[in-house]
Every structure is written in structure tokens, then in C-alpha cells.
C-alpha positions as CSV (number, residue, x, y, z in Angstrom):
1,X,-8.4,17.4,33.8
2,X,-6.6,14.9,31.8
3,X,-4.6,15.6,29.0
4,X,-6.7,14.5,25.3
5,X,-5.4,11.6,23.8
6,X,-3.8,11.5,19.9
7,X,-4.0,9.2,17.2
8,X,-3.6,9.0,14.1
9,X,0.0,9.9,12.2
10,X,0.6,13.0,13.1
11,X,0.1,12.2,16.9
12,X,3.4,13.3,18.3
13,X,4.3,15.8,15.8
14,X,2.1,18.3,17.6
15,X,2.0,21.9,15.8
16,X,5.8,21.3,14.0
17,X,6.8,21.6,10.3
18,X,3.3,23.1,9.0
19,X,0.2,21.4,7.7
20,X,0.7,20.9,4.2
21,X,3.7,19.0,5.2
22,X,2.2,16.6,7.7
23,X,-0.7,16.6,5.5
24,X,1.4,14.7,3.4
25,X,3.1,12.6,5.8
26,X,-0.5,11.4,6.8
27,X,-1.7,10.2,3.3
28,X,1.6,8.6,2.3
29,X,1.8,6.4,6.0
30,X,-1.8,5.5,5.3
31,X,-1.3,4.2,2.6
32,X,1.6,2.5,3.7
33,X,0.0,0.6,6.8
34,X,-3.4,0.3,5.2
35,X,-3.4,-3.4,3.8
36,X,-2.0,-4.9,0.7
37,X,-3.2,-7.7,-1.4
38,X,0.3,-9.9,-2.3
39,X,0.7,-10.3,-5.8
40,X,1.5,-14.3,-5.7
41,X,-1.1,-16.0,-3.6
42,X,-4.4,-13.2,-3.5
43,X,-3.7,-12.9,0.1
44,X,-4.2,-9.3,2.0
45,X,-1.1,-10.0,4.3
46,X,1.9,-8.0,2.3
47,X,4.0,-6.3,4.6
48,X,7.2,-3.8,3.6
49,X,10.3,-5.1,5.0
50,X,12.7,-1.5,4.2
51,X,12.6,1.0,1.6
52,X,11.0,-1.0,-1.6
53,X,11.0,-4.6,-0.5
54,X,8.1,-6.0,0.8
55,X,7.1,-9.7,2.0
56,X,3.7,-12.1,2.2
57,X,3.4,-13.0,5.7
58,X,0.9,-15.9,4.1
59,X,3.3,-17.5,1.2
60,X,6.7,-15.3,2.1
61,X,6.8,-14.2,-1.1
62,X,9.1,-11.5,-0.8
63,X,9.3,-8.6,-4.0
64,X,10.6,-5.2,-5.0
65,X,7.6,-2.2,-5.0
66,X,7.9,1.3,-4.2
67,X,9.2,2.7,-1.7
68,X,5.2,3.2,0.3
69,X,3.4,1.4,-1.3
70,X,3.9,-2.8,-3.2
71,X,2.7,-1.4,-6.6
72,X,4.0,1.8,-8.2
73,X,2.3,4.2,-11.3
74,X,5.6,3.2,-13.0
75,X,6.0,0.0,-12.3
76,X,2.3,-0.8,-14.1
77,X,4.1,1.1,-16.7
78,X,6.3,-0.7,-17.2
79,X,4.1,-4.3,-16.9
80,X,3.0,-2.8,-19.8
81,X,5.2,-2.1,-21.9
82,X,6.7,-5.9,-20.2
83,X,3.7,-7.7,-22.2
84,X,2.8,-5.2,-24.8
85,X,-0.7,-3.9,-23.9
86,X,-2.5,-0.8,-25.3
87,X,-2.4,1.9,-22.6
88,X,-6.1,2.0,-21.6
89,X,-5.7,-1.5,-20.8
90,X,-2.5,-0.6,-19.0
91,X,-4.1,1.7,-16.5
92,X,-7.5,0.1,-16.1
93,X,-5.6,-2.9,-15.0
94,X,-3.6,-0.4,-13.0
95,X,-7.0,1.1,-10.8
96,X,-8.6,-2.7,-10.3
97,X,-5.0,-3.6,-8.6
98,X,-5.4,-0.6,-6.3
99,X,-8.8,-1.6,-5.6
100,X,-8.6,-5.1,-5.4
101,X,-5.9,-4.1,-2.5
102,X,-7.8,-2.5,-0.3
103,X,-11.4,-4.7,-0.1
104,X,-12.3,-6.4,3.2
105,X,-11.0,-10.4,3.6
106,X,-12.9,-13.1,2.3
107,X,-14.2,-15.5,5.3
108,X,-10.9,-18.5,3.8
109,X,-9.0,-15.3,4.9
110,X,-10.7,-14.5,8.4
111,X,-10.3,-17.9,9.4
112,X,-6.6,-18.6,8.8
């Protein structure tokens, strides 16, 4: 009888490293692999080039971000401080930006 095919980010780890570490690993890797929206053109084509370096596949815009996500909470705070916005408005914008990064592609994005 064949073995069950393992799927998911922890497929090769087996029972090693403990449940907590594996759960943390799954959380980080799924955040890394999910589609991200480009801050320049708005298309969902951003991929990680290396640690902290992200690039859009459509407009070739290369920018610095977090190690596992294109934008970090600390980056949102820095952007707010640079613009001089109130705290509530900046956190609202950061949560909206996170929500936009996981929205499904629009029809024009799917056609390209």
C-alpha cells in the first residue's frame, strides 16, 4: 500500500523540531508565499528576490521590505512618522494594505 502524500510547508519535517516550531514555520512560509500587491503598479505580482528585497514581476519595481513580507508593522510606523499622520489613521491604512494584498486578482490582472 503506498504512503500518503505529504502536503504543506512542513511536509519534509516529519515529527522533528516540535509542534510549536513547525506551526511558527508554517505561519511564516505561508505569509511569504501568498500573493502580494505591488506598491508601484498595484498588480499582485510581487515576489521575494532575497532576504528583504522584493520585486514586481510586471513593472520590475524593486524595493526593500521585510524578510518574509513586503511591508512590516515597523515600516508602517516609519511611513506614518515621515508623513506626520496620526497613529489611528496610519494603523487603519496598514490594515487596509494588508487586506488588499490578499484580495483575488481582478479581471484585467487575470487576462495578462
